C-alpha positions in Angstrom: 0.0 0.0 0.0 1.3 3.4 -1.0 1.9 5.4 2.2 2.9 8.6 0.4 0.8 11.7 1.3 -2.3 12.2 -0.9 -2.5 16.0 -1.6 -5.7 15.5 -3.6 -7.7 15.0 -0.4 -9.1 18.2 1.2 -6.7 19.9 3.7 -7.8 20.0 7.3 -10.0 23.0 8.0 -7.3 24.9 10.0 -6.4 28.5 9.6 -3.7 29.3 7.1 -0.2 29.1 8.6 1.7 32.2 9.7 4.2 33.4 7.1 7.0 33.2 9.7 6.2 29.4 10.1 6.4 29.0 6.3 9.7 30.8 6.3 11.1 28.6 9.0 10.2 25.5 7.0 11.5 27.0 3.7 14.8 28.0 5.4 15.4 24.5 6.8 14.7 22.9 3.4 16.8 25.4 1.5 19.8 24.7 3.8 19.4 21.0 3.3 19.3 21.4 -0.5 22.3 23.7 -0.3 24.3 21.1 1.6 23.4 18.5 -1.1 24.5 20.8 -3.8 27.8 21.7 -2.1 28.6 18.0 -1.5 27.7 17.3 -5.2 29.8 20.1 -6.4 32.9 18.6 -4.8 32.8 16.0 -7.6 32.5 16.3 -11.4 29.4 18.1 -12.6 28.3 18.0 -16.2 25.4 19.4 -18.2 22.9 16.5 -18.4 20.3 18.2 -20.7 19.3 21.5 -22.2 16.1 23.4 -22.2 15.4 26.5 -24.3 18.8 26.5 -26.1 22.1 24.6 -26.0 23.4 27.2 -23.4 20.3 26.7 -21.1 21.6 23.7 -19.2 20.3 21.3 -16.5 22.5 19.1 -14.3 21.6 16.0 -12.4 22.0 18.1 -9.2 19.3 20.6 -10.3 16.9 17.7 -10.4 18.2 16.1 -7.2 17.8 19.4 -5.4 14.3 19.9 -6.6 13.4 16.3 -5.6 14.7 16.8 -2.1 12.9 20.1 -1.7 9.6 18.7 -3.0 9.9 15.6 -0.7 10.7 17.7 2.4 7.9 20.1 1.8 5.4 17.3 1.0 6.4 15.5 4.2 5.9 18.7 6.3 2.8 20.0 4.5 1.2 17.3 2.3 -1.7 19.5 1.0 0.4 22.4 -0.3 1.0 23.1 -4.0 4.4 23.3 -5.6 5.8 24.9 -8.7 9.4 24.1 -9.5 11.8 25.0 -12.3 12.6 21.4 -13.1 9.0 20.2 -13.6 7.2 20.1 -10.3 3.7 21.5 -10.7 0.9 20.5 -8.2 -2.0 22.7 -7.2 -2.6 21.5 -3.7 -5.7 22.2 -1.5 -4.3 24.1 1.5 -4.2 27.6 -0.1 -0.4 27.5 0.1 1.9 27.0 -2.9 5.7 26.8 -2.9 7.7 28.3 -5.8 11.1 26.8 -6.1 14.3 27.3 -8.0 16.4 24.4 -6.8 19.6 25.8 -8.3 19.5 29.4 -9.5 22.7 30.1 -11.4 23.3 26.6 -12.9 26.0 27.9 -15.4 27.8 29.5 -12.5 27.6 26.2 -10.6 28.9 24.3 -13.5 31.9 26.6 -13.8 32.6 26.7 -10.0 31.6 30.3 -9.7 30.1 31.0 -6.3 27.0 32.9 -7.4 24.3 30.3 -7.2 21.5 29.7 -4.8 18.5 27.7 -3.7 15.4 29.9 -3.9 12.2 29.0 -2.1 9.1 31.1 -1.8 5.7 30.5 -0.1 2.6 31.9 -1.8 -0.8 32.2 -0.1 -3.8 33.2 -2.1 -1.6 34.3 -5.0 0.7 36.5 -2.9 4.2 35.6 -1.9 4.4 35.9 1.9 7.8 34.3 2.7 11.0 33.8 0.8 14.5 32.5 1.3 17.5 32.7 -1.1 20.3 30.5 0.3 23.7 30.8 -1.3 26.0 28.3 0.5 29.1 28.9 -1.7 28.9 32.6 -0.7 28.0 31.9 2.9 25.0 34.1 2.6 21.3 33.6 3.2 18.6 36.1 2.5 15.1 35.9 4.0 11.9 37.9 4.1 8.4 37.7 5.5 5.7 40.0 4.0 5.4 43.0 6.3 8.3 41.8 8.4 11.3 43.2 6.6 14.3 41.5 4.9 17.4 40.0 6.5 20.8 38.8 5.4 22.6 36.1 7.4 26.3 35.5 7.0 27.8 32.5 8.7 26.9 32.4 12.4 26.7 36.2 12.8 23.7 38.2 13.7 21.1 38.8 10.9 21.5 42.1 9.2 18.4 44.2 8.3 18.4 45.2 4.6 17.4 48.6 3.5 18.7 48.9 -0.1 20.8 51.6 -1.8 20.7 55.3 -0.9 21.8 56.4 -4.4 19.2 58.9 -5.9 20.7 59.6 -9.3 20.5 57.0 -12.0 23.7 58.2 -13.5 25.5 57.1 -10.3 23.7 53.8 -10.1 25.4 50.4 -10.4 22.7 48.3 -12.2 22.5 44.5 -12.4 20.8 42.7 -15.2 20.8 39.3 -16.9 20.2 37.7 -20.3 18.1 34.9 -21.6 19.4 31.8 -23.4 18.0 32.0 -26.9 20.0 33.9 -29.6 16.9 36.0 -30.5 16.2 37.1 -26.9 19.8 37.9 -26.2 20.1 40.0 -29.3 17.1 42.1 -28.2 18.4 42.3 -24.6 21.8 43.6 -25.8 19.9 46.3 -27.8 18.3 47.4 -24.6 21.6 47.3 -22.8 23.2 49.7 -25.3 20.6 52.3 -24.3 21.0 51.7 -20.6 24.8 51.6 -20.3 25.5 55.3 -21.1 22.9 56.5 -18.6 24.2 54.6 -15.5 27.4 54.2 -13.6 28.0 50.7 -14.8 26.3 47.3 -15.4 26.9 44.0 -13.6 25.8 40.6 -14.9 26.2 38.0 -12.2 24.2 35.1 -13.6 21.6 34.4 -10.9 18.4 36.4 -10.8 17.5 35.6 -7.2 20.9 36.8 -6.0 20.7 39.9 -8.2 17.4 40.8 -6.5 19.0 40.2 -3.1 22.0 42.2 -4.0 19.7 45.1 -4.8 18.0 44.6 -1.4 21.4 44.7 0.3 22.6 47.8 -1.7 25.5 45.7 -3.2 24.1 47.0 -6.4 21.8 50.0 -6.7 19.1 48.5 -8.9 18.2 45.5 -11.1 16.2 44.7 -14.1 15.7 41.7 -16.3 13.2 40.5 -18.9 12.1 36.9 -19.5 12.1 35.7 -15.9 9.8 32.9 -14.7 8.1 32.9 -11.3 10.7 30.6 -9.7 13.5 33.1 -10.8 12.1 36.0 -8.9 9.4 35.0 -6.3 11.7 34.8 -3.2 14.2 37.5 -4.3 11.5 40.0 -5.2 10.0 39.7 -1.8 13.4 40.2 -0.2 13.8 43.3 -2.3 10.4 44.7 -1.6 10.8 44.1 2.2 14.1 46.0 2.0 12.1 49.0 0.9 12.7 48.7 -2.9 9.9 49.1 -5.5 9.5 45.9 -7.5 7.4 45.8 -10.6 7.2 46.2 -14.4 6.4 49.1 -16.8 3.4 51.4 -16.5 2.5 50.3 -12.9 2.2 46.7 -13.8 3.3 43.9 -11.5 6.6 42.1 -12.2 6.2 39.4 -14.8 8.0 37.6 -17.6 7.7 40.9 -19.5 9.9 42.7 -17.0 11.1 42.7 -13.4 12.6 45.9 -12.0 13.8 46.3 -8.4 15.1 49.7 -7.4 14.8 52.3 -4.5 11.9 54.7 -5.0 14.3 57.4 -6.0 15.6 55.4 -9.0 12.6 53.3 -10.0 10.9 55.9 -12.1 14.0 56.9 -14.0 15.0 53.3 -14.7 11.6 52.1 -15.9 11.3 55.3 -18.1 14.6 54.4 -19.7 13.6 50.8 -20.3 10.2 52.0 -21.7 11.9 54.0 -24.4 12.3 50.9 -26.6 9.8 50.2 -29.4 6.8 48.5 -27.9 5.9 46.8 -31.2 8.9 44.5 -31.1 7.8 41.7 -28.7 11.3 40.5 -28.2 12.2 43.9 -26.7 9.6 43.0 -24.0 11.2 39.7 -23.3 8.8 37.4 -25.2 
């Protein structure tokens, strides 16, 4: 007889969990997945498959990390939904859905660069209420609870409250961004970049969207934008940025989406989105499609 949890059955009629409790669970699971990835990285890692293009890779450890996360979350909360980058997609019945990137920054991971992370967000009624971005190779963990602020943990030290950048002039802003994996999308994104570069202090491209959002939250960079992201790329990091006091959204007052994610202090957000909006709207690739 199969003893695995059956999340098709109705969840108990309890109140929804507190966001802080969801964060505690997500943090524990992210740390366990991070330990698995660190241990796996000590050996040989190779690209196992590709997705949208030959440069958009998946390793066996991406899949092992997602399997671990899914199993641990299911054991703790069997009625929750789960959306994961490597294929997990269950609706659940509890009102809670987890959004998971089991290894954000796979190319960095493959090349032994430290900018990679496990990203786990908890969504209730369509709103992300808790998020963790755990970067074990950097020794950093970012967490946020909606309405409760954002924190950065480094080793065993005291958590540090994040408040973003104090830069107010876009010309003096260090701006992070990223690129997609298809040739057509990259060509369009480079066209956007040629307009942005002359108007800012400089650009950084670190290769992990969740960590870019957290870097903006910490003021390590002043702002961030990227087109073509999926929910698992930004769910946890966007909450960290928002709880650090940044504005997070798209163009024309829209929410962040695959079209565009921008995270910037209020003093920079309008100028940056206006600069990004200068591109021809008729070209769908310019909007990240």
